[in-house]
C-alpha positions as CSV (number, residue, x, y, z in Angstrom):
1,X,-35.2,56.4,-15.3
2,X,-38.2,54.1,-14.9
3,X,-38.6,51.8,-11.9
4,X,-41.2,49.1,-11.9
5,X,-43.9,49.0,-9.2
6,X,-42.5,45.7,-7.9
7,X,-39.0,47.1,-7.8
8,X,-40.2,50.2,-5.8
9,X,-42.1,48.1,-3.3
10,X,-39.2,45.8,-2.7
11,X,-36.7,48.6,-2.4
12,X,-38.8,50.4,0.3
13,X,-39.5,47.2,2.1
14,X,-35.8,46.2,2.3
15,X,-34.7,49.8,3.2
16,X,-37.1,49.9,6.1
17,X,-36.1,46.5,7.3
18,X,-32.3,47.2,7.3
19,X,-32.4,50.8,8.4
20,X,-31.4,50.1,12.0
21,X,-29.3,47.0,11.5
22,X,-26.1,47.1,13.4
23,X,-24.1,45.6,10.5
24,X,-24.1,46.6,6.9
25,X,-26.0,44.6,4.3
26,X,-26.0,45.0,0.6
27,X,-28.7,44.1,-2.0
28,X,-29.0,44.1,-5.7
29,X,-32.6,44.3,-6.9
30,X,-33.7,43.8,-10.5
31,X,-36.7,45.3,-12.4
32,X,-38.9,42.4,-11.3
33,X,-38.4,43.4,-7.7
34,X,-36.2,40.3,-7.1
35,X,-33.2,40.3,-4.8
36,X,-30.5,38.8,-7.1
37,X,-27.6,39.4,-4.7
38,X,-27.4,39.7,-0.9
39,X,-24.2,40.2,1.0
40,X,-23.7,40.6,4.8
41,X,-20.9,42.7,6.2
42,X,-19.6,44.3,9.4
43,X,-20.2,47.5,11.3
44,X,-18.5,49.7,8.8
45,X,-18.4,48.0,5.5
46,X,-19.9,45.3,3.3
47,X,-18.1,43.9,0.2
48,X,-18.9,42.1,-3.0
49,X,-16.5,40.7,-5.6
50,X,-15.7,42.0,-9.0
51,X,-17.3,38.9,-10.5
52,X,-20.5,39.5,-8.6
53,X,-20.5,43.1,-9.6
54,X,-20.1,42.3,-13.3
55,X,-22.8,39.6,-13.2
56,X,-25.5,41.3,-11.1
57,X,-25.1,45.1,-11.3
58,X,-25.7,46.0,-15.0
59,X,-29.1,47.7,-15.2
60,X,-30.0,46.9,-11.6
61,X,-30.4,49.0,-8.4
62,X,-28.2,48.5,-5.4
63,X,-29.2,49.2,-1.8
64,X,-27.2,49.0,1.4
65,X,-27.4,50.4,4.9
66,X,-25.2,52.7,6.9
67,X,-25.8,51.8,10.6
68,X,-23.8,54.8,12.0
69,X,-24.6,55.5,15.7
70,X,-28.2,54.4,15.5
71,X,-29.4,57.9,14.9
72,X,-27.3,59.0,11.9
73,X,-25.7,56.8,9.3
74,X,-24.8,59.4,6.7
75,X,-24.7,59.5,2.9
76,X,-22.7,57.5,0.4
77,X,-19.0,57.0,0.8
78,X,-16.6,57.5,-2.0
79,X,-16.3,53.8,-2.8
80,X,-20.1,53.4,-3.1
81,X,-19.9,55.2,-6.5
82,X,-18.1,52.2,-8.0
83,X,-21.4,50.5,-8.6
84,X,-22.0,52.8,-11.5
85,X,-18.8,51.6,-13.0
86,X,-20.3,48.2,-13.2
87,X,-23.5,49.4,-14.8
88,X,-25.9,50.1,-11.9
89,X,-28.7,52.5,-12.9
90,X,-29.3,53.7,-9.3
91,X,-27.7,53.2,-5.9
92,X,-29.3,53.7,-2.5
93,X,-28.3,53.9,1.1
94,X,-30.8,53.2,3.9
95,X,-29.8,55.1,7.1
96,X,-31.5,55.7,10.4
97,X,-32.4,59.3,9.3
98,X,-33.7,58.3,5.9
99,X,-32.8,57.2,2.4
100,X,-30.1,58.6,0.1
101,X,-30.6,58.0,-3.6
102,X,-28.3,58.6,-6.6
103,X,-29.8,58.0,-10.0
104,X,-27.7,57.8,-13.2
105,X,-29.5,60.1,-15.5
106,X,-27.1,59.1,-18.3
107,X,-28.1,55.4,-18.0
108,X,-28.8,53.8,-21.3
109,X,-26.6,56.2,-23.2
110,X,-23.0,56.0,-24.3
111,X,-22.1,58.4,-21.4
112,X,-23.6,56.2,-18.6
113,X,-20.1,55.2,-17.3
114,X,-18.9,58.8,-17.1
115,X,-19.0,61.2,-14.2
116,X,-18.9,58.7,-11.3
117,X,-15.1,58.8,-11.0
118,X,-15.1,62.5,-10.5
119,X,-17.8,62.3,-7.8
120,X,-16.0,59.5,-6.0
121,X,-12.6,61.3,-6.1
122,X,-14.3,64.5,-4.8
123,X,-15.9,62.7,-1.9
124,X,-12.6,60.9,-1.2
125,X,-10.7,64.2,-0.8
126,X,-13.3,65.3,1.8
127,X,-13.3,62.0,3.6
128,X,-9.5,62.1,4.0
129,X,-10.0,64.9,6.5
130,X,-12.1,62.6,8.8
131,X,-10.8,62.4,12.3
132,X,-10.1,59.2,14.2
133,X,-12.2,58.4,17.3
134,X,-9.4,59.5,19.6
135,X,-9.0,62.8,17.7
136,X,-12.8,63.5,17.9
137,X,-12.7,62.9,21.7
138,X,-9.8,65.2,22.1
139,X,-11.3,67.9,19.8
140,X,-14.7,67.7,21.5
141,X,-13.1,68.3,24.9
142,X,-11.0,71.2,23.5
143,X,-14.0,72.8,21.9
144,X,-16.0,72.8,25.1
145,X,-13.2,73.6,27.6
146,X,-14.5,77.2,28.0
147,X,-18.2,76.5,27.9
148,X,-20.5,77.9,30.5
149,X,-20.9,74.4,32.1
150,X,-17.2,73.8,32.2
151,X,-16.5,77.2,33.8
152,X,-19.1,76.6,36.5
153,X,-17.6,73.2,37.3
154,X,-14.2,74.8,37.5
155,X,-15.5,77.5,39.7
156,X,-17.0,75.1,42.2
157,X,-13.9,72.9,42.2
158,X,-11.6,75.9,42.7
159,X,-13.7,77.2,45.6
160,X,-13.7,73.8,47.2
161,X,-9.9,73.6,47.0
162,X,-9.5,77.2,48.3
163,X,-11.7,76.5,51.3
164,X,-9.8,73.2,52.0
165,X,-6.5,75.0,51.9
166,X,-7.5,78.0,54.0
167,X,-10.2,76.6,56.4
168,X,-9.6,72.9,56.5
169,X,-11.3,69.7,55.4
170,X,-14.4,70.1,57.6
171,X,-15.2,73.4,56.1
172,X,-14.6,72.2,52.5
173,X,-16.7,69.1,53.1
174,X,-19.5,71.3,54.4
175,X,-19.2,73.6,51.3
176,X,-19.2,70.6,48.9
177,X,-22.3,69.1,50.6
178,X,-24.1,72.3,49.9
179,X,-23.3,72.3,46.2
180,X,-23.1,68.5,45.5
181,X,-26.5,68.3,43.8
182,X,-25.6,71.2,41.5
183,X,-22.1,69.8,40.8
184,X,-23.4,66.4,39.9
185,X,-26.0,68.0,37.6
186,X,-23.3,70.0,35.9
187,X,-21.1,66.9,35.4
188,X,-24.1,65.1,33.8
189,X,-24.8,68.1,31.6
190,X,-21.2,68.3,30.5
191,X,-21.1,64.6,29.7
192,X,-24.1,65.1,27.4
193,X,-22.6,68.2,25.8
194,X,-19.4,66.3,25.1
195,X,-21.3,63.4,23.6
196,X,-23.3,65.8,21.3
197,X,-20.1,67.6,20.2
198,X,-18.5,64.3,19.4
199,X,-21.5,63.4,17.2
200,X,-21.3,66.8,15.5
201,X,-17.7,66.4,14.7
202,X,-18.2,62.9,13.5
203,X,-21.0,64.0,11.2
204,X,-19.3,67.1,9.9
205,X,-17.4,65.2,7.1
206,X,-20.6,63.5,6.0
207,X,-22.3,66.9,6.0
208,X,-19.5,68.2,3.8
209,X,-19.8,65.2,1.5
210,X,-23.5,65.6,1.3
211,X,-23.1,69.2,0.3
212,X,-20.5,68.2,-2.4
213,X,-23.0,65.7,-3.8
214,X,-25.8,68.3,-3.9
215,X,-23.6,70.8,-5.7
216,X,-21.9,68.5,-8.2
217,X,-24.2,65.6,-9.0
218,X,-26.3,67.2,-11.7
219,X,-23.3,68.4,-13.8
220,X,-21.8,64.9,-13.7
221,X,-25.0,63.3,-15.0
222,X,-26.6,62.2,-11.7
223,X,-29.7,63.1,-9.6
224,X,-29.0,63.1,-5.9
225,X,-31.7,63.2,-3.3
226,X,-32.5,62.5,0.4
227,X,-35.8,61.2,1.6
228,X,-36.3,61.5,5.4
229,X,-37.7,58.4,7.1
230,X,-41.4,58.5,7.8
231,X,-41.9,60.6,11.0
232,X,-38.4,62.0,10.7
233,X,-37.2,65.6,10.1
């Protein structure tokens, strides 16, 4: 699949510009490097009409961003594959961590509209397992309830209560004053551990989808790749 120099330059320029936008934006870019459609969306989605898709997508490249949490936006969702059904030759996602690219290797042949449905449905099945925000919070706390940090916090708290119950408030206050700095540091550490675990759980589905794409893209007529952002991992 050939891309013109103008098209490449425009794709990279727009991808870098929208990489860290807080809301999704969607672009269709033709072989001359011209933006022929630009749509603005919300935090989690951006839409375009069937009429716009039929008019602008055939033979073009689409690009949109996945804002995510400002550090990780993730790969294509299941619905992103629909662009191939309207004749796009390549689709791209610009994310904080880099660019995800799917190229239709069957473009220009009678098979160019095949394969994308199977890829979309496979991704959809994985994404159905995605937890809600409240479920992620609950699971993160559950996963770390027996961590070294949690156990030390529990130990300090238990000792403080035991001293209060057996020796009185003055003795318990004296004990807590002696460990307050350590206790506060542990609380801060646990907060960070919970936040990181929540991110891990939130990303797991996208990691699973990413692996599905890697495994199945080629046999369905697509090339799938990820290009880390400059200076990234």
